[in-house]
C-alpha positions as CSV (number, residue, x, y, z in Angstrom):
1,M,-0.1,-0.1,-0.1
2,G,1.4,3.5,-1.0
3,E,2.1,6.3,1.3
4,G,-0.8,8.2,-0.2
5,Q,-3.2,5.3,0.3
6,R,-2.2,4.9,3.9
7,F,-2.7,8.8,4.7
8,Q,-6.0,8.6,3.2
9,L,-6.9,5.6,5.3
10,G,-5.5,7.4,8.4
11,T,-7.5,10.6,7.7
12,V,-10.7,8.4,7.1
13,G,-10.1,6.6,10.5
14,A,-9.6,9.9,12.2
15,L,-12.8,11.2,10.9
16,S,-14.8,8.2,11.6
17,L,-13.6,8.2,15.2
18,S,-14.3,11.9,15.7
19,V,-17.7,11.2,14.7
20,I,-18.3,8.4,16.5
21,S,-16.9,9.4,19.9
22,S,-18.6,12.7,19.7
23,V,-22.0,11.3,19.1
24,S,-21.4,9.1,22.0
25,I,-20.3,11.5,24.4
26,V,-23.5,13.8,23.5
27,I,-25.9,10.9,24.1
28,C,-23.9,10.3,27.1
29,N,-24.0,14.0,28.4
30,K,-27.8,14.2,27.5
31,A,-28.5,11.3,29.9
32,L,-26.1,13.0,32.4
33,M,-27.5,16.5,32.3
34,S,-31.2,16.2,31.6
35,T,-32.1,13.1,33.2
36,L,-29.7,13.0,36.3
37,G,-29.5,16.8,36.7
38,F,-25.8,17.1,36.5
39,T,-25.7,20.6,34.3
40,F,-22.1,21.5,35.3
41,A,-20.7,21.6,31.8
42,T,-17.4,23.9,32.2
43,T,-16.4,21.6,35.4
44,L,-17.3,18.5,33.4
45,T,-15.0,19.6,30.7
46,S,-12.1,20.4,33.0
47,W,-12.4,16.8,34.2
48,H,-12.5,15.6,30.6
49,L,-9.1,17.3,30.0
50,L,-7.6,16.0,33.2
51,V,-8.6,12.5,32.4
52,T,-7.3,12.8,28.8
53,F,-4.0,14.1,30.2
54,C,-3.7,11.2,32.9
55,S,-4.3,8.7,30.0
56,L,-1.8,10.2,27.7
57,H,0.8,10.1,30.5
58,L,0.2,6.6,31.1
59,A,0.5,5.8,27.1
60,L,3.8,7.7,27.4
61,K,5.2,5.7,30.3
62,M,4.1,2.5,28.3
63,K,6.0,4.1,25.2
64,F,2.9,4.2,22.9
65,F,4.4,7.7,21.8
66,E,7.5,9.7,22.4
67,H,7.7,12.9,24.3
68,K,8.8,15.7,21.9
69,P,9.2,19.0,24.1
70,F,9.1,22.4,22.1
71,D,8.1,25.8,22.5
72,S,6.7,26.2,26.0
73,K,5.0,29.5,25.5
74,A,3.4,28.5,22.3
75,V,2.0,25.4,24.3
76,M,1.1,27.5,27.2
77,G,-0.5,30.2,25.0
78,F,-2.5,27.4,22.9
79,G,-3.6,25.7,25.9
80,I,-4.9,28.7,27.5
81,L,-6.7,30.1,24.6
82,N,-8.2,26.6,24.2
83,G,-9.6,26.8,27.6
84,I,-11.0,30.5,27.2
85,S,-12.7,29.6,23.9
86,I,-14.7,26.5,25.6
87,G,-15.6,28.8,28.6
88,L,-16.7,31.6,26.1
89,L,-18.7,29.1,24.1
90,N,-20.4,28.1,27.3
91,L,-21.1,31.6,28.3
92,S,-22.6,32.4,24.9
93,L,-25.1,29.7,25.3
94,G,-26.0,30.8,28.9
95,F,-26.7,34.4,27.9
96,N,-28.3,33.8,24.5
97,S,-31.2,31.8,23.0
98,V,-30.3,28.3,21.7
99,G,-30.9,29.7,18.0
100,F,-28.6,32.5,18.3
101,Y,-26.0,29.9,19.8
102,Q,-26.4,27.8,16.9
103,M,-25.9,30.9,14.7
104,T,-22.5,31.4,16.5
105,K,-21.5,27.9,15.9
106,L,-22.3,28.3,12.1
107,A,-20.3,31.6,12.2
108,I,-17.3,29.8,13.1
109,I,-16.6,28.5,9.4
110,P,-16.9,31.8,7.6
111,C,-14.7,33.4,10.3
112,T,-12.1,30.7,9.7
113,V,-12.3,31.0,6.1
114,L,-11.7,34.8,6.5
115,L,-8.7,34.9,9.1
116,E,-6.9,31.9,7.0
117,T,-7.4,34.1,3.7
118,L,-5.9,37.5,5.5
119,F,-3.2,35.9,7.6
120,F,-2.1,32.7,5.7
121,S,-3.0,33.8,2.2
122,K,-5.0,30.5,1.8
123,Q,-7.2,30.5,-1.2
124,F,-10.9,28.9,-1.3
125,S,-12.1,28.2,-4.8
126,K,-15.5,29.5,-5.6
127,K,-17.0,25.9,-5.7
128,V,-15.6,25.2,-2.1
129,R,-17.1,28.5,-0.9
130,F,-20.4,27.4,-2.7
131,S,-20.6,24.1,-0.8
132,L,-19.8,25.7,2.4
133,T,-22.7,28.0,1.8
134,V,-25.0,25.0,1.0
135,L,-23.9,23.1,4.1
136,L,-24.6,26.4,6.4
137,L,-27.8,26.7,5.0
138,G,-29.1,23.2,5.5
139,V,-27.6,23.4,9.0
140,G,-29.3,26.6,9.7
141,I,-32.7,25.5,8.5
142,A,-32.3,22.3,10.7
143,T,-31.3,23.8,14.1
144,V,-31.9,27.7,14.2
145,T,-35.2,28.5,15.6
146,D,-35.4,31.8,17.6
147,L,-32.9,34.6,17.2
148,Q,-33.3,36.7,20.4
149,L,-30.4,39.2,20.6
150,N,-29.0,41.0,23.7
151,L,-25.8,43.2,23.8
152,L,-23.9,41.0,26.4
153,G,-24.7,37.7,24.6
154,S,-23.9,39.0,21.2
155,I,-20.3,40.4,22.8
156,L,-19.6,36.8,24.2
157,S,-20.8,35.2,20.9
158,L,-18.0,37.4,19.0
159,L,-15.4,36.4,21.5
160,A,-16.1,32.8,21.3
161,I,-16.1,32.9,17.7
162,V,-12.8,34.6,17.5
163,T,-10.8,32.6,19.9
164,T,-12.4,29.2,18.7
165,C,-11.2,30.0,15.2
166,V,-7.6,31.2,16.3
167,A,-7.5,28.0,18.5
168,Q,-8.3,25.6,15.9
169,I,-6.0,27.3,13.2
170,M,-3.2,27.2,16.0
171,T,-3.8,23.4,16.2
172,N,-3.0,22.9,12.7
173,T,-0.5,25.3,12.4
174,I,1.7,24.3,15.7
175,Q,1.6,20.6,14.5
176,K,3.2,21.6,11.1
177,K,5.6,24.5,12.3
178,F,7.3,22.1,15.3
179,K,6.4,18.7,13.6
180,V,4.7,17.2,16.5
181,S,1.9,14.8,16.3
182,S,-1.6,15.2,17.7
183,T,-0.9,12.9,20.7
184,Q,2.3,15.1,21.5
185,L,0.6,18.3,21.2
186,L,-2.6,17.2,23.1
187,Y,-0.2,15.7,25.9
188,Q,1.5,18.9,26.5
189,S,-1.5,21.4,26.2
190,S,-4.1,19.6,27.9
191,P,-2.9,20.4,31.5
192,Y,-3.2,24.2,30.8
193,Q,-6.5,23.8,29.4
194,A,-7.6,21.4,32.4
195,L,-6.2,24.2,34.7
196,I,-7.8,27.1,33.5
197,L,-11.3,25.5,33.3
198,F,-11.0,23.9,36.6
199,I,-10.2,27.2,38.1
200,V,-13.2,29.1,36.3
201,G,-15.4,26.3,35.9
202,P,-17.4,26.2,39.3
203,F,-17.8,30.0,39.2
204,L,-19.2,29.9,35.6
205,D,-21.3,26.8,36.3
206,A,-22.9,28.8,39.5
207,L,-23.4,31.8,37.4
208,L,-25.3,29.6,34.7
209,T,-27.0,27.3,36.9
210,N,-27.6,29.0,40.1
211,Q,-26.0,25.6,41.7
212,N,-22.9,24.7,43.4
213,V,-21.1,21.9,41.8
214,F,-19.3,20.7,44.9
215,A,-22.9,20.7,46.7
216,F,-24.4,18.3,44.2
217,K,-25.6,15.1,45.4
218,Y,-23.2,12.3,43.7
219,T,-25.4,9.3,43.5
220,T,-23.8,6.0,42.1
221,Q,-25.6,6.6,38.7
222,V,-24.4,10.1,38.3
223,T,-20.6,9.0,39.2
224,V,-20.7,6.1,36.6
225,F,-22.0,8.7,33.8
226,I,-19.4,11.0,34.7
227,I,-16.6,8.4,34.7
228,L,-17.9,7.2,31.1
229,S,-18.2,10.7,29.6
230,C,-14.6,11.2,31.1
231,L,-13.4,8.0,29.4
232,I,-15.1,8.8,25.8
233,S,-13.7,12.4,26.1
234,V,-10.2,10.9,25.6
235,S,-11.2,9.6,22.2
236,V,-13.0,12.9,21.4
237,N,-10.0,15.3,22.3
238,F,-7.6,13.0,20.6
239,S,-9.7,12.6,17.4
240,T,-10.4,16.3,17.4
241,F,-6.6,17.3,17.2
242,L,-6.2,14.4,14.8
243,V,-8.8,15.8,12.2
244,I,-7.5,19.2,12.5
245,G,-4.0,18.2,12.0
246,K,-4.5,15.7,9.1
247,T,-7.1,18.2,7.3
248,S,-7.9,21.7,8.3
249,P,-9.7,23.6,10.8
250,V,-12.6,24.6,8.1
251,T,-12.8,20.6,7.5
252,Y,-13.1,20.1,11.1
253,Q,-16.0,22.5,11.5
254,V,-17.8,20.8,8.4
255,L,-17.4,17.5,10.2
256,G,-18.7,19.2,13.4
257,H,-21.9,20.0,11.4
258,L,-22.1,16.4,10.4
259,K,-22.1,15.4,13.9
260,T,-25.0,17.9,14.7
261,C,-27.0,16.4,11.9
262,L,-26.2,12.9,13.3
263,V,-27.2,13.9,16.9
264,L,-30.3,15.3,15.8
265,A,-31.2,11.9,13.8
266,F,-30.3,9.6,16.7
267,G,-32.2,11.9,19.1
268,Y,-35.3,11.4,16.9
269,I,-35.0,7.6,16.2
270,L,-33.5,6.5,19.8
271,L,-34.6,9.1,22.1
272,H,-37.9,10.2,20.4
273,D,-37.1,14.0,20.3
274,P,-39.6,16.3,18.5
275,F,-38.6,16.2,14.7
276,S,-40.3,18.0,12.0
277,W,-40.1,18.5,8.2
278,R,-37.8,21.3,8.7
279,N,-35.4,19.3,10.5
280,I,-35.2,16.7,7.7
281,L,-35.2,19.5,4.8
282,G,-32.1,20.8,6.8
283,I,-30.2,17.8,7.1
284,L,-30.8,16.7,3.6
285,I,-29.5,20.0,2.3
286,A,-26.6,19.9,4.8
287,V,-25.6,16.4,3.8
288,V,-25.7,17.7,-0.1
289,G,-23.4,20.7,1.0
290,M,-20.9,18.1,2.8
291,A,-20.9,15.8,-0.2
292,L,-20.2,18.8,-2.5
293,Y,-17.4,19.9,-0.1
294,S,-15.6,16.6,-0.2
295,Y,-16.3,16.3,-4.1
296,F,-14.7,19.8,-4.8
297,C,-11.7,19.4,-2.5
298,T,-10.9,16.1,-3.7
299,R,-10.9,17.1,-7.3
300,D,-8.8,20.1,-6.6
301,T,-6.5,18.3,-4.5
302,P,-3.1,18.1,-6.6
303,P,-1.1,14.9,-6.8
304,K,1.4,14.3,-3.9
305,P,4.8,14.1,-4.9
306,T,6.4,10.6,-4.7
307,E,9.8,11.6,-3.5
308,P,9.7,14.9,-1.6
309,S,13.0,16.9,-1.9
310,T,12.8,17.8,1.9
311,P,11.4,15.8,4.8
312,F,9.1,18.7,5.7
313,T,7.8,20.8,2.9
314,Q,5.2,23.6,3.3
315,K,2.2,23.0,1.0
316,N,0.4,25.4,-1.3
317,E,-2.1,26.9,1.2
318,S,-5.1,26.1,-0.9
319,E,-8.4,24.7,0.3
320,T,-7.9,21.0,-0.6
321,D,-9.0,19.4,2.5
322,P,-11.9,17.1,1.9
323,L,-13.7,14.7,4.3
324,V,-11.9,11.7,3.0
325,S,-8.6,13.3,1.5
326,A,-6.8,16.0,3.1
327,E,-3.5,17.6,3.5
328,D,-0.6,16.3,5.4
329,G,-0.1,16.6,9.2
330,A,-1.2,14.8,12.4
331,S,-3.4,16.6,15.2
332,V,-6.5,17.1,17.4
333,S,-8.7,19.4,19.4
334,N,-11.5,19.6,21.8
335,E,-14.8,18.9,20.3
336,G,-18.3,19.4,22.0
337,T,-21.0,21.7,23.3
338,P,-22.0,23.4,26.4
339,Q,-25.6,23.0,27.8
340,K,-28.1,25.5,28.8
341,P,-29.2,24.3,32.2
342,P,-31.4,22.6,33.1
343,V,-32.8,21.5,29.7
344,W,-30.3,19.7,27.3
345,N,-31.1,20.1,23.5
346,S,-30.3,17.2,21.2
347,D,-28.8,19.9,18.6
348,K,-26.0,20.8,20.5
349,D,-22.8,19.2,20.8
350,L,-20.8,19.0,24.5
351,H,-17.1,20.6,24.6
352,A,-15.0,17.8,25.6
């Protein structure tokens, strides 16, 4: 099997792992938050990251991967920014309607495209931009309902969009610049993410839920679901960095909207959530947009040279990152979605 085929299979595996683990954690967290009443999303996220770090540390001791130290300031800045973006997304959901929060999530793709165009001279073809427009239209039809605006919520949403875009671009850029794998980057950055969320999480959750996470009654059932959620989060965090490293931040966001559609479908089939023809129409349009995006990116992908002149070459920064064939790299980033307590909505992911 050639190098190109192995890389493509690795990309497909990363995408599949990301979808399966993200949908699984959403279902698990829905039971935890809506059924068992544990609505402390930010604190739960800090536990996710702590368990992820401990798991990777164990894997390092067992020599499953090699520790590769690099610029400590870059790692610290990246980890803190990731933690801040998760907190801002939670605040955005807490101070906005669900519909406006979904618009915030949709705005991440055009913002990422704009930032990569302005600061990285990355070119997106008209056909790719068209496919992204179709995708966003479909997801918007399927998920966006009310659009209640307020000044504080709008500011928080804007900050959440910018920090999330920058963090995901950094995930891809750092791995390529320092030639580190997704595992190495996640291992070194997760303690900073966990620390900042562990500090602000209880205060943020108290603000949004009017409850104290430390005063919550932890029954055996709640504890089991928390442990299960933390274990699944290891796969979510790893696959996120892996997908962004192997593809691009834009492709990762496209995949994220696929997960949203799957969560809606699973919620209807397995949990009998309310579902309308509008949801069905939106999902179908979104699927068409994702198919077009994959097709155009695959067709526009230039053939990879069989013998590169240097071990690490900078690729031409064009948007050629389809869902099944993407640019070189290896990496991963937190995926998920905060909850608006006490009711969990199946059209929202959970930040892991």
